[in-house]
C-alpha positions as a Markdown table, in Angstrom:
| # | Residue | x | y | z |
|---|---|---|---|---|
| 1 | Met | -59.3 | 7.7 | 27.4 |
| 2 | Ser | -58.3 | 9.2 | 24.2 |
| 3 | Asp | -58.3 | 13.1 | 23.9 |
| 4 | Asp | -60.8 | 13.7 | 20.7 |
| 5 | Arg | -59.3 | 17.7 | 21.2 |
| 6 | Asn | -56.1 | 16.1 | 20.4 |
| 7 | Leu | -55.4 | 17.5 | 16.9 |
| 8 | Ser | -52.8 | 17.4 | 14.1 |
| 9 | Ile | -51.7 | 20.7 | 12.2 |
| 10 | Ala | -53.8 | 19.8 | 9.3 |
| 11 | Glu | -56.8 | 19.6 | 10.9 |
| 12 | Ala | -56.1 | 23.2 | 13.4 |
| 13 | Leu | -56.0 | 24.6 | 10.5 |
| 14 | Arg | -59.2 | 23.1 | 9.5 |
| 15 | Glu | -60.8 | 24.1 | 12.7 |
| 16 | Gly | -59.5 | 28.2 | 13.3 |
| 17 | Ile | -60.5 | 28.4 | 9.3 |
| 18 | Ala | -64.2 | 27.1 | 10.1 |
| 19 | Glu | -64.3 | 29.3 | 13.3 |
| 20 | Glu | -63.3 | 32.3 | 11.4 |
| 21 | Met | -65.5 | 32.3 | 8.5 |
| 22 | Arg | -68.5 | 31.8 | 11.0 |
| 23 | Arg | -67.0 | 34.8 | 12.9 |
| 24 | Asp | -66.4 | 37.1 | 9.9 |
| 25 | Glu | -68.9 | 36.5 | 6.5 |
| 26 | Arg | -65.8 | 38.5 | 4.8 |
| 27 | Val | -63.3 | 35.3 | 4.8 |
| 28 | Phe | -63.1 | 33.0 | 2.1 |
| 29 | Cys | -60.4 | 30.5 | 0.8 |
| 30 | Ile | -59.5 | 30.3 | -2.5 |
| 31 | Gly | -57.0 | 28.0 | -4.3 |
| 32 | Glu | -56.8 | 25.1 | -6.3 |
| 33 | Asp | -58.5 | 22.1 | -5.4 |
| 34 | Ile | -59.5 | 23.0 | -2.2 |
| 35 | Gly | -63.3 | 22.1 | -2.4 |
| 36 | Ile | -63.4 | 19.6 | -4.7 |
| 37 | Pro | -66.6 | 17.4 | -3.4 |
| 38 | Gly | -64.5 | 13.8 | -2.5 |
| 39 | Gly | -61.4 | 15.8 | -3.1 |
| 40 | Trp | -59.0 | 15.8 | -0.3 |
| 41 | Gly | -59.5 | 19.7 | 0.3 |
| 42 | Gly | -56.1 | 20.9 | -1.3 |
| 43 | Ala | -52.8 | 19.0 | -1.2 |
| 44 | Phe | -52.4 | 18.5 | 2.6 |
| 45 | Thr | -56.4 | 18.0 | 3.5 |
| 46 | Val | -56.2 | 21.5 | 5.0 |
| 47 | Thr | -59.6 | 22.3 | 4.1 |
| 48 | Phe | -61.2 | 19.1 | 3.7 |
| 49 | Gly | -64.8 | 19.1 | 3.8 |
| 50 | Leu | -65.5 | 22.8 | 4.0 |
| 51 | Glu | -67.3 | 23.2 | 1.0 |
| 52 | Gln | -70.1 | 21.6 | 2.5 |
| 53 | Glu | -70.4 | 24.6 | 5.1 |
| 54 | Phe | -69.6 | 27.2 | 3.0 |
| 55 | Pro | -70.3 | 26.5 | -0.6 |
| 56 | Glu | -69.7 | 29.4 | -1.8 |
| 57 | Arg | -66.8 | 30.6 | 0.3 |
| 58 | Ile | -64.4 | 28.0 | -0.8 |
| 59 | Val | -63.4 | 28.5 | -4.0 |
| 60 | Asn | -61.5 | 26.6 | -6.5 |
| 61 | Thr | -59.3 | 28.0 | -8.9 |
| 62 | Pro | -57.3 | 26.9 | -12.0 |
| 63 | Ile | -54.0 | 25.7 | -12.3 |
| 64 | Ser | -53.0 | 29.9 | -11.9 |
| 65 | Glu | -50.9 | 30.9 | -8.9 |
| 66 | Ile | -51.6 | 34.3 | -10.8 |
| 67 | Ala | -55.3 | 34.3 | -10.8 |
| 68 | Ile | -55.0 | 33.1 | -7.1 |
| 69 | Phe | -53.0 | 35.7 | -5.7 |
| 70 | Gly | -54.3 | 38.6 | -8.2 |
| 71 | Ala | -58.0 | 37.4 | -6.9 |
| 72 | Ala | -56.7 | 37.6 | -3.4 |
| 73 | Leu | -55.2 | 40.8 | -3.7 |
| 74 | Gly | -58.5 | 42.4 | -5.3 |
| 75 | Ala | -60.6 | 41.1 | -3.0 |
| 76 | Gly | -58.7 | 42.2 | 0.1 |
| 77 | Val | -58.2 | 45.4 | -1.0 |
| 78 | Thr | -62.2 | 46.0 | -1.4 |
| 79 | Gly | -62.8 | 44.6 | 2.3 |
| 80 | Leu | -63.2 | 40.9 | 1.9 |
| 81 | Ile | -60.3 | 38.9 | 4.0 |
| 82 | Pro | -58.8 | 36.4 | 1.7 |
| 83 | Ile | -57.1 | 33.2 | 2.6 |
| 84 | Ala | -55.0 | 31.9 | -0.4 |
| 85 | Asp | -53.3 | 28.7 | -0.4 |
| 86 | Val | -51.1 | 27.7 | -2.9 |
| 87 | Gln | -50.4 | 23.8 | -3.3 |
| 88 | Tyr | -46.3 | 24.1 | -2.7 |
| 89 | Gly | -44.3 | 26.9 | -1.4 |
| 90 | Asp | -42.7 | 26.7 | -4.8 |
| 91 | Phe | -44.8 | 27.6 | -7.1 |
| 92 | Leu | -45.1 | 31.5 | -4.8 |
| 93 | Phe | -42.5 | 32.0 | -7.6 |
| 94 | Cys | -45.5 | 32.1 | -10.1 |
| 95 | Ala | -47.3 | 35.1 | -8.4 |
| 96 | Met | -44.1 | 36.7 | -7.3 |
| 97 | Asp | -45.5 | 40.0 | -9.4 |
| 98 | Gln | -48.8 | 39.9 | -7.3 |
| 99 | Val | -47.5 | 39.2 | -4.0 |
| 100 | Val | -43.8 | 41.0 | -3.7 |
| 101 | Ser | -45.0 | 44.8 | -5.8 |
| 102 | Glu | -48.5 | 44.5 | -5.2 |
| 103 | Ile | -49.6 | 42.6 | -1.8 |
| 104 | Ser | -46.9 | 43.4 | 0.4 |
| 105 | Met | -46.2 | 47.5 | -1.1 |
| 106 | Met | -49.5 | 47.9 | -1.3 |
| 107 | Arg | -50.6 | 49.6 | 2.3 |
| 108 | Tyr | -47.1 | 51.7 | 2.1 |
| 109 | Met | -47.4 | 53.0 | -1.0 |
| 110 | Ser | -51.0 | 54.5 | -0.2 |
| 111 | Gly | -50.0 | 55.9 | 3.0 |
| 112 | Gly | -51.8 | 53.6 | 4.8 |
| 113 | Glu | -55.1 | 54.3 | 3.1 |
| 114 | Ile | -55.8 | 50.8 | 1.7 |
| 115 | Lys | -55.6 | 47.4 | 3.5 |
| 116 | Val | -54.4 | 44.3 | 2.3 |
| 117 | Pro | -55.5 | 41.9 | 4.7 |
| 118 | Val | -54.6 | 38.5 | 2.7 |
| 119 | Val | -53.1 | 35.3 | 4.6 |
| 120 | Met | -50.8 | 33.6 | 2.6 |
| 121 | Arg | -50.8 | 29.4 | 2.9 |
| 122 | Ala | -47.7 | 27.4 | 1.6 |
| 123 | Pro | -46.2 | 23.6 | 2.5 |
| 124 | Val | -42.6 | 24.0 | 2.4 |
| 125 | Gly | -39.8 | 21.5 | 3.3 |
| 126 | Ala | -38.2 | 18.2 | 1.8 |
| 127 | Ser | -40.1 | 15.3 | 1.2 |
| 128 | Ser | -39.4 | 13.0 | -1.1 |
| 129 | Arg | -40.9 | 15.1 | -4.2 |
| 130 | Gly | -37.7 | 16.6 | -5.7 |
| 131 | Ala | -36.4 | 20.0 | -5.9 |
| 132 | Gln | -39.4 | 21.8 | -7.7 |
| 133 | His | -41.7 | 20.5 | -5.1 |
| 134 | Ala | -38.9 | 21.1 | -1.6 |
| 135 | His | -37.8 | 24.5 | -1.2 |
| 136 | Ser | -38.3 | 26.1 | 2.1 |
| 137 | Met | -39.5 | 29.8 | 1.1 |
| 138 | Glu | -38.7 | 31.8 | 4.2 |
| 139 | Ser | -35.7 | 33.5 | 3.5 |
| 140 | Phe | -37.1 | 34.7 | 0.1 |
| 141 | Phe | -40.1 | 36.5 | 1.6 |
| 142 | Met | -37.6 | 37.9 | 4.5 |
| 143 | Asn | -36.3 | 40.1 | 1.8 |
| 144 | Val | -40.0 | 41.6 | 1.2 |
| 145 | Pro | -40.9 | 44.9 | 3.2 |
| 146 | Gly | -44.2 | 44.5 | 4.4 |
| 147 | Ile | -45.1 | 40.8 | 4.8 |
| 148 | Lys | -45.5 | 38.7 | 8.1 |
| 149 | Ile | -43.6 | 35.6 | 7.6 |
| 150 | Val | -44.9 | 32.8 | 10.2 |
| 151 | Cys | -43.9 | 29.3 | 10.9 |
| 152 | Pro | -45.6 | 26.8 | 13.5 |
| 153 | Ser | -44.5 | 23.9 | 14.3 |
| 154 | Asn | -47.2 | 22.6 | 16.2 |
| 155 | Ala | -50.8 | 22.1 | 16.2 |
| 156 | Tyr | -51.8 | 24.7 | 18.7 |
| 157 | Asp | -49.6 | 27.6 | 17.2 |
| 158 | Ala | -50.8 | 26.8 | 14.3 |
| 159 | Lys | -54.2 | 27.0 | 15.4 |
| 160 | Gly | -53.8 | 30.3 | 16.7 |
| 161 | Met | -51.7 | 32.2 | 14.2 |
| 162 | Leu | -54.2 | 31.0 | 11.4 |
| 163 | Lys | -56.6 | 33.3 | 13.7 |
| 164 | Ser | -53.9 | 36.1 | 14.5 |
| 165 | Ala | -53.0 | 36.2 | 10.7 |
| 166 | Val | -56.9 | 36.8 | 9.8 |
| 167 | Arg | -57.4 | 39.3 | 12.3 |
| 168 | Asp | -54.3 | 41.2 | 11.5 |
| 169 | Gly | -55.0 | 43.3 | 8.3 |
| 170 | Asn | -51.8 | 43.1 | 7.0 |
| 171 | Pro | -50.4 | 40.3 | 4.4 |
| 172 | Val | -49.4 | 37.2 | 5.8 |
| 173 | Met | -47.4 | 34.2 | 4.7 |
| 174 | Met | -47.6 | 31.2 | 6.8 |
| 175 | Phe | -45.1 | 28.0 | 6.3 |
| 176 | Glu | -46.1 | 24.9 | 7.2 |
| 177 | His | -44.3 | 21.9 | 6.7 |
| 178 | Lys | -45.2 | 19.2 | 4.9 |
| 179 | Leu | -44.1 | 16.7 | 7.2 |
| 180 | Leu | -46.2 | 18.3 | 10.2 |
| 181 | Tyr | -49.4 | 17.9 | 9.0 |
| 182 | Gly | -50.1 | 14.5 | 10.0 |
| 183 | Ser | -52.5 | 14.1 | 7.0 |
| 184 | Lys | -54.4 | 10.8 | 7.1 |
| 185 | Gly | -55.0 | 8.3 | 4.1 |
| 186 | Ala | -53.6 | 8.9 | 0.4 |
| 187 | Arg | -52.5 | 12.1 | 1.9 |
| 188 | Ala | -50.4 | 10.5 | 4.7 |
| 189 | Glu | -46.8 | 12.2 | 4.7 |
| 190 | Lys | -43.8 | 9.7 | 4.7 |
| 191 | Gly | -41.5 | 10.1 | 7.7 |
| 192 | Ser | -44.1 | 12.8 | 9.5 |
| 193 | Ile | -43.3 | 14.1 | 12.9 |
| 194 | Asp | -46.4 | 14.3 | 14.9 |
| 195 | Ala | -46.6 | 17.9 | 15.6 |
| 196 | Ser | -50.5 | 17.4 | 17.5 |
| 197 | Arg | -51.7 | 19.0 | 20.6 |
| 198 | His | -54.5 | 19.6 | 22.3 |
| 199 | Ile | -56.7 | 22.4 | 21.0 |
| 200 | Pro | -58.8 | 23.9 | 23.3 |
| 201 | Glu | -62.5 | 24.7 | 22.8 |
| 202 | Glu | -63.0 | 28.1 | 23.5 |
| 203 | Asp | -61.7 | 31.0 | 20.9 |
| 204 | Tyr | -57.9 | 32.1 | 21.2 |
| 205 | Thr | -55.0 | 33.3 | 18.9 |
| 206 | Val | -51.2 | 32.7 | 19.0 |
| 207 | Pro | -49.2 | 36.5 | 18.6 |
| 208 | Leu | -47.7 | 36.8 | 15.2 |
| 209 | Asp | -44.2 | 38.5 | 16.6 |
| 210 | Lys | -43.2 | 35.9 | 19.6 |
| 211 | Ala | -40.9 | 33.2 | 20.1 |
| 212 | Ala | -41.5 | 30.3 | 22.3 |
| 213 | Val | -38.6 | 28.9 | 24.6 |
| 214 | Val | -39.4 | 24.6 | 24.3 |
| 215 | His | -37.0 | 23.2 | 26.5 |
| 216 | Glu | -35.2 | 25.3 | 29.1 |
| 217 | Gly | -30.9 | 24.9 | 29.1 |
| 218 | Ser | -27.7 | 26.9 | 30.0 |
| 219 | Asp | -25.0 | 25.3 | 27.8 |
| 220 | Val | -26.2 | 26.5 | 24.4 |
| 221 | Ser | -29.1 | 27.7 | 22.5 |
| 222 | Ile | -31.0 | 26.5 | 19.8 |
| 223 | Tyr | -33.1 | 28.6 | 17.5 |
| 224 | Ser | -35.0 | 27.1 | 14.5 |
| 225 | Thr | -38.3 | 26.5 | 13.3 |
| 226 | Leu | -40.9 | 23.7 | 11.6 |
| 227 | Leu | -39.5 | 20.5 | 10.9 |
| 228 | Met | -35.6 | 22.1 | 12.2 |
| 229 | Leu | -37.4 | 22.6 | 15.6 |
| 230 | His | -38.5 | 18.7 | 16.2 |
| 231 | Arg | -34.9 | 17.8 | 15.5 |
| 232 | Ser | -33.2 | 20.5 | 17.7 |
| 233 | Leu | -35.8 | 19.5 | 20.4 |
| 234 | Ala | -35.5 | 15.7 | 20.4 |
| 235 | Ala | -31.6 | 16.3 | 20.1 |
| 236 | Ala | -31.7 | 18.5 | 23.2 |
| 237 | Gln | -33.5 | 15.7 | 25.0 |
| 238 | Met | -30.8 | 13.3 | 24.1 |
| 239 | Leu | -28.0 | 15.7 | 25.2 |
| 240 | Glu | -29.5 | 16.4 | 28.7 |
| 241 | Lys | -29.0 | 12.5 | 29.2 |
| 242 | Glu | -24.9 | 13.4 | 29.0 |
| 243 | Gly | -25.4 | 16.5 | 30.8 |
| 244 | Ile | -25.8 | 19.1 | 28.4 |
| 245 | Ser | -28.2 | 22.0 | 28.4 |
| 246 | Cys | -29.7 | 22.8 | 25.5 |
| 247 | Asp | -32.2 | 26.0 | 25.9 |
| 248 | Val | -34.4 | 25.3 | 22.5 |
| 249 | Val | -36.2 | 28.4 | 21.2 |
| 250 | Asp | -39.0 | 28.2 | 18.5 |
| 251 | Leu | -38.7 | 31.5 | 16.7 |
| 252 | Arg | -42.3 | 30.7 | 15.3 |
| 253 | Cys | -41.6 | 34.5 | 13.8 |
| 254 | Leu | -39.4 | 34.9 | 11.6 |
| 255 | Ala | -40.7 | 38.8 | 10.3 |
| 256 | Pro | -40.7 | 40.2 | 12.7 |
| 257 | Leu | -38.4 | 38.7 | 14.9 |
| 258 | Asp | -38.2 | 38.4 | 18.5 |
| 259 | Arg | -35.3 | 39.5 | 19.1 |
| 260 | Asp | -35.9 | 40.2 | 23.1 |
| 261 | Ala | -36.9 | 36.2 | 23.2 |
| 262 | Ile | -33.4 | 35.5 | 21.1 |
| 263 | Phe | -31.6 | 37.8 | 23.5 |
| 264 | Ala | -33.2 | 36.6 | 26.5 |
| 265 | Ser | -32.0 | 33.0 | 25.5 |
| 266 | Leu | -28.6 | 34.0 | 24.6 |
| 267 | Lys | -28.1 | 35.7 | 28.4 |
| 268 | Lys | -29.1 | 32.1 | 29.6 |
| 269 | Thr | -26.4 | 30.1 | 27.6 |
| 270 | Gly | -23.6 | 32.8 | 25.9 |
| 271 | Lys | -23.7 | 30.3 | 22.4 |
| 272 | Ala | -26.0 | 30.3 | 19.7 |
| 273 | Leu | -26.2 | 27.2 | 17.2 |
| 274 | Val | -29.0 | 27.8 | 14.5 |
| 275 | Val | -30.8 | 25.0 | 12.8 |
| 276 | Glu | -32.6 | 25.9 | 9.6 |
| 277 | Glu | -33.7 | 23.5 | 6.6 |
| 278 | Ser | -32.9 | 25.8 | 3.3 |
| 279 | Pro | -29.3 | 26.3 | 1.9 |
| 280 | Lys | -27.1 | 28.2 | 4.7 |
| 281 | His | -26.1 | 30.9 | 1.6 |
| 282 | Gly | -29.0 | 33.3 | 2.0 |
| 283 | Gly | -31.1 | 31.6 | 4.9 |
| 284 | Trp | -32.5 | 33.4 | 7.4 |
| 285 | Gly | -30.1 | 32.3 | 9.9 |
| 286 | Gly | -27.4 | 34.7 | 8.9 |
| 287 | Glu | -30.1 | 37.6 | 10.1 |
| 288 | Val | -30.6 | 35.6 | 13.5 |
| 289 | Ala | -26.5 | 35.8 | 13.2 |
| 290 | Ala | -26.3 | 39.1 | 12.6 |
| 291 | Thr | -29.2 | 40.3 | 14.9 |
| 292 | Ile | -26.6 | 38.7 | 17.3 |
| 293 | Ala | -23.5 | 40.2 | 16.1 |
| 294 | Glu | -24.9 | 43.8 | 15.7 |
| 295 | Glu | -26.8 | 43.8 | 19.6 |
| 296 | Ala | -26.0 | 41.4 | 21.6 |
| 297 | Phe | -22.2 | 40.6 | 21.0 |
| 298 | Asp | -21.3 | 41.2 | 24.4 |
| 299 | Leu | -23.6 | 38.4 | 25.6 |
| 300 | Leu | -21.3 | 35.4 | 23.5 |
| 301 | Lys | -19.2 | 33.5 | 24.6 |
| 302 | Ala | -17.9 | 31.7 | 21.1 |
| 303 | Pro | -19.3 | 32.6 | 17.6 |
| 304 | Val | -22.4 | 32.2 | 16.4 |
| 305 | Val | -22.9 | 28.7 | 14.7 |
| 306 | Arg | -25.2 | 28.2 | 12.0 |
| 307 | Met | -26.7 | 24.9 | 10.6 |
| 308 | Ala | -28.3 | 24.4 | 7.0 |
| 309 | Ala | -28.7 | 22.8 | 4.1 |
| 310 | Pro | -26.3 | 22.4 | 1.2 |
| 311 | Asn | -25.8 | 25.7 | -0.8 |
| 312 | Thr | -28.1 | 23.1 | -3.6 |
| 313 | Pro | -31.5 | 22.3 | -5.2 |
| 314 | Val | -33.0 | 19.9 | -2.9 |
| 315 | Pro | -31.9 | 16.1 | -4.4 |
| 316 | Phe | -34.6 | 14.2 | -5.2 |
| 317 | Ser | -32.6 | 10.6 | -4.3 |
| 318 | Pro | -34.1 | 9.3 | -0.8 |
| 319 | Pro | -30.1 | 8.9 | 0.3 |
| 320 | Met | -29.2 | 12.3 | -1.2 |
| 321 | Glu | -31.8 | 14.2 | 0.6 |
| 322 | Lys | -31.5 | 12.7 | 4.3 |
| 323 | Phe | -27.8 | 14.1 | 3.8 |
| 324 | Tyr | -29.3 | 17.4 | 2.5 |
| 325 | Val | -31.5 | 18.1 | 5.5 |
| 326 | Pro | -29.7 | 18.3 | 9.0 |
| 327 | Asp | -30.6 | 15.8 | 10.9 |
| 328 | Thr | -31.4 | 15.0 | 14.7 |
| 329 | Glu | -27.6 | 13.8 | 15.4 |
| 330 | Arg | -26.0 | 16.4 | 13.0 |
| 331 | Ile | -27.7 | 19.1 | 15.7 |
| 332 | Ala | -26.6 | 17.5 | 19.0 |
| 333 | Gln | -22.9 | 17.3 | 17.5 |
| 334 | Ala | -23.1 | 21.0 | 16.7 |
| 335 | Ala | -24.2 | 21.6 | 20.3 |
| 336 | Arg | -21.8 | 19.0 | 22.1 |
| 337 | Asp | -18.9 | 21.1 | 19.8 |
| 338 | Met | -20.3 | 24.4 | 21.7 |
| 339 | Ala | -21.3 | 23.0 | 25.2 |
| 340 | Lys | -16.9 | 22.2 | 25.1 |
| 341 | Leu | -16.3 | 25.7 | 23.7 |
């Protein structure tokens, strides 16, 4: 018997948005093509059909990220709770002044008097669309104080973290990988990974500051997020058959980092492998490695290893893109090499 509560990330996000809009009339969505009758519900179907129940609260905009995030900022400081949708994470660059100079700083500059409860959703990751639609943006925004950064790798976390973000009262950037949405029909993604999960009918939230161990192990700790989390888990399952035991940690939250979870895993293994899709130079993996070096150096049995993309734009050629993004076998080989140390 099929589980009709087994939802994809796109479906779980859609359900979470609808529940929060029913719970609180201040919540609304704003973005490009998110509520066109007969449309897809945004680039990846997340808001599909919501305009039927919330015709005044699914706000379609022109193709202008400046307008989307400027309007979200204004709505947030006046008491509303906007969920701002950008079609591709790369287009956040078009609204950097609104996001970095205003949304992230307003509460700090006002001494806490002005709240900016803006939820910002952005698809990331390489998916055969070329360099301008393929960035993994997390590292850019880790250097922006005042924004919480979350990266759900499965449908349960996606819905729970979306609901927590809406209720948080601070700016939250939610990065969602294109190959994990599970969109169907015309928006189905080649190379997608099934990140669906059973979603309970009762209300629940997932905290915005806690990592999760998804595979217990004792030889090597692997820290990752989003698509790389799934490939790291597959590598761990492969290595388990070879007698190598990996502790796989889904960081889920990059700002703030869950240091306790990072160190707890490292205590078990003494070896840290950090896997990310973005370029290695300046990547968030360097922050994880530096945190370990500064605060848990005595736990290390070997140097921290970072696996990431080359320091180039994402290539369009499918074979080159496949080489660019870390895959399961390369992650497994890195862990094998570490296990021998």
